[in-house]
C-alpha positions in Angstrom: 19.6 -15.8 -31.0 21.2 -16.8 -27.7 24.4 -17.7 -29.4 24.6 -14.3 -31.2 23.9 -12.4 -28.0 26.4 -14.4 -26.0 29.1 -13.9 -28.6 28.4 -10.2 -28.6 28.8 -10.1 -24.8 32.0 -12.2 -25.0 33.4 -9.8 -27.5 32.5 -6.8 -25.4 34.0 -8.3 -22.3 37.2 -9.3 -24.1 37.5 -5.7 -25.5 36.9 -4.3 -22.0 39.6 -6.6 -20.6 42.1 -5.6 -23.2 41.4 -1.9 -23.4 40.3 -0.6 -20.1 40.1 -2.9 -17.2 42.0 -1.4 -14.3 43.2 -3.6 -11.5 43.3 -7.2 -10.8 39.8 -7.2 -9.2 38.1 -6.0 -12.3 40.0 -8.5 -14.4 38.8 -11.3 -12.2 35.2 -10.1 -12.3 35.2 -9.8 -16.1 37.1 -13.0 -16.4 34.4 -14.9 -14.5 31.7 -13.6 -16.6 33.7 -14.1 -19.8 34.6 -17.7 -18.9 31.0 -18.6 -18.0 29.5 -17.0 -21.1 32.2 -18.8 -23.2 31.4 -22.1 -21.6 27.7 -21.7 -22.2 28.2 -20.7 -25.9 30.5 -23.7 -26.4 27.9 -26.0 -25.0 25.2 -24.4 -27.2 27.4 -24.8 -30.4 28.6 -28.3 -29.7 25.5 -29.9 -28.0 22.7 -27.5 -29.1 21.9 -26.9 -25.4 23.6 -26.1 -22.1 23.9 -29.1 -19.8 23.0 -28.5 -16.2 24.8 -31.0 -14.0 24.9 -29.9 -10.4 21.6 -30.8 -8.7 21.2 -30.3 -4.9 18.7 -31.8 -2.5 18.6 -31.2 1.2 16.0 -33.6 2.6 12.9 -33.0 0.5 14.0 -29.5 -0.6 15.3 -29.2 -4.1 17.7 -26.4 -5.0 18.0 -25.1 -8.6 20.0 -27.2 -11.1 23.0 -25.3 -12.5 26.4 -25.7 -14.1 29.8 -24.2 -13.4 29.5 -21.7 -16.2 26.3 -20.3 -14.7 27.9 -20.1 -11.3 30.9 -18.1 -12.7 28.5 -15.7 -14.4 26.5 -15.2 -11.3 29.6 -14.7 -9.0 31.2 -12.3 -11.5 28.0 -10.3 -11.9 27.5 -10.2 -8.1 31.0 -8.8 -7.7 30.2 -6.1 -10.3 27.0 -5.2 -8.4 28.9 -5.0 -5.1 31.4 -2.7 -6.7 28.7 -0.5 -8.0 27.1 -0.2 -4.6 30.5 0.5 -3.0 31.2 3.2 -5.6 27.7 4.7 -5.2 28.3 5.0 -1.4 31.8 6.7 -2.0 31.6 8.6 -5.2 34.6 10.8 -4.6 37.1 7.9 -4.1 38.9 6.2 -7.0 38.5 2.4 -6.8 40.7 -0.2 -8.5 
């Protein structure tokens, strides 16, 4: 189920990039999400799971374990959310 959903998201993002993405910033945001989703799907298909390989400890405090693909998805989605807030605050201005 995760593979099917991920492939659908990848197809949607690829279509958005080809057909309607305006400006380099939107391309970067969509590219980060697309790359991260593709990396996770590839792991799921080849290894039947996504391998988390970055594990941080600061003293006795443990941070979440994650991978580069997850990081790309989170950064891309965060940039999309920031753009939505920026557009919400300035609805009459065209943004690239």
